[in-house]
C-alpha positions in Angstrom: 0.0 0.0 0.0 1.4 3.4 -1.0 1.5 6.0 1.7 2.2 9.7 1.6 3.3 11.8 4.6 4.3 15.4 5.0 7.9 15.9 6.1 10.3 18.7 6.7 11.9 19.9 3.5 15.5 18.5 3.4 16.7 21.2 1.1 16.0 24.1 3.4 15.7 22.3 6.7 12.2 23.4 7.1 12.8 27.1 6.9 11.4 27.7 3.4 14.5 29.8 2.6 18.1 29.5 1.5 20.6 31.9 3.1 22.4 34.1 0.6 25.0 36.9 1.4 24.6 38.9 4.5 21.0 38.9 5.8 19.5 38.0 2.3 17.7 34.8 1.5 15.8 33.3 -1.4 12.7 31.1 -1.3 13.5 27.4 -1.5 12.8 26.0 -4.9 12.0 22.6 -3.5 9.2 23.4 -1.2 8.3 26.9 -2.6 8.8 28.4 0.8 6.4 26.2 2.8 9.2 24.4 4.7 7.5 21.1 4.0 7.4 18.5 1.3 5.5 15.2 0.6 7.2 11.9 0.9 5.6 8.9 -0.8 6.6 5.3 0.0 5.4 1.8 -0.2 4.5 0.2 3.1 6.5 -3.0 3.7 4.3 -6.0 3.2 7.0 -8.7 3.1 10.0 -9.5 1.0 9.2 -9.7 -2.7 10.2 -12.4 -5.0 13.0 -11.8 -7.5 12.6 -13.5 -10.9 15.4 -15.6 -12.4 17.6 -15.9 -9.2 19.0 -19.3 -8.5 22.0 -18.6 -6.1 22.6 -16.0 -3.4 25.9 -14.9 -2.0 26.7 -12.6 1.0 28.1 -9.1 0.5 31.5 -8.4 2.0 31.1 -6.7 5.3 33.8 -4.1 4.8 32.9 -3.2 1.2 29.3 -2.1 1.4 29.8 -0.1 -1.7 31.9 -2.6 -3.6 30.5 -5.8 -4.9 32.4 -8.8 -6.3 30.8 -10.2 -9.5 29.1 -13.5 -8.7 27.4 -15.9 -11.1 25.2 -18.9 -10.5 27.4 -21.5 -12.2 31.1 -22.6 -11.9 33.4 -20.4 -14.1 36.6 -21.4 -15.9 39.4 -18.7 -15.7 42.8 -18.8 -17.1 44.4 -22.2 -17.8 41.6 -24.4 -16.7 41.4 -22.9 -13.2 37.8 -23.0 -12.0 35.9 -20.7 -9.6 33.4 -23.1 -7.9 30.4 -20.8 -7.4 28.2 -23.9 -7.0 30.1 -24.7 -3.7 29.3 -21.4 -2.1 26.4 -19.1 -1.3 23.1 -21.0 -1.1 20.2 -21.6 -3.4 17.6 -18.9 -3.6 14.9 -21.1 -2.0 17.3 -21.9 0.9 17.9 -18.2 1.4 14.2 -17.5 1.4 13.9 -20.2 4.1 16.5 -18.4 6.3 19.8 -20.1 5.3 22.8 -17.8 5.5 24.8 -17.9 2.2 28.5 -18.8 2.6 31.2 -16.5 1.3 32.9 -17.2 -2.1 36.2 -18.3 -0.5 38.0 -18.6 -3.9 37.5 -14.9 -4.7 38.1 -13.0 -1.4 39.9 -13.5 1.9 38.2 -13.7 5.3 39.3 -10.2 6.1 37.5 -8.8 3.1 34.4 -10.8 4.0 34.4 -10.0 7.8 36.1 -6.8 8.6 34.4 -3.4 8.2 37.7 -1.6 8.8 40.5 -3.3 6.9 43.1 -1.7 9.2 41.5 -3.4 12.3 44.3 -5.9 12.7 43.2 -6.5 16.3 40.2 -8.3 15.0 41.8 -9.8 12.0 40.2 -13.2 11.1 43.5 -15.0 10.8 47.1 -14.8 12.0 48.3 -14.0 8.4 46.4 -10.7 8.5 48.1 -9.3 11.6 50.4 -7.2 9.4 47.6 -5.5 7.5 44.2 -7.1 6.7 43.5 -5.9 3.2 43.6 -7.4 -0.3 46.1 -4.8 -1.6 48.3 -5.0 1.5 48.3 -8.6 2.6 51.2 -10.6 1.3 49.2 -13.8 1.8 46.3 -12.7 -0.4 47.0 -15.3 -3.1 47.2 -18.0 -0.5 43.8 -17.1 1.0 42.8 -20.7 1.3 45.2 -20.9 4.3 43.4 -18.0 5.9 40.0 -19.5 5.4 41.2 -22.8 6.8 42.4 -21.0 10.0 39.1 -19.0 10.2 37.0 -22.1 9.9 39.1 -23.9 12.6 38.4 -20.9 15.0 34.7 -20.6 14.0 33.5 -24.2 14.3 
């Protein structure tokens, strides 16, 4: 159900004006000087279905604005090397039933998956990360399976 409410104009902070030089102001173009605006939203009625989705993967905790590219099938890269997408994440139906998708361990290290602050070595997920938990600074990045092994042993 669509709802509309009246809210304070964010552009002028409810004043109806924009300060200019000295004591001058101009009428806010967003609210036309009323200090208010309407906000329309859809009331939440439950999570909607998404057509065509077969697998779901978690987002990396520390990179809320950066997404790795995931696909729903295994993918061959380079000289026969395979990224096993089918081993990670979970099916869409499992996710809808509350299953947490597992991280794609062949693409990113535990630090990228877990840490919001990549410099937070105190809470680094493995001993290899103690000298700097980030993909561009960790000398063990290309041996990330060792990091995942250690993380899994600690988090059984």
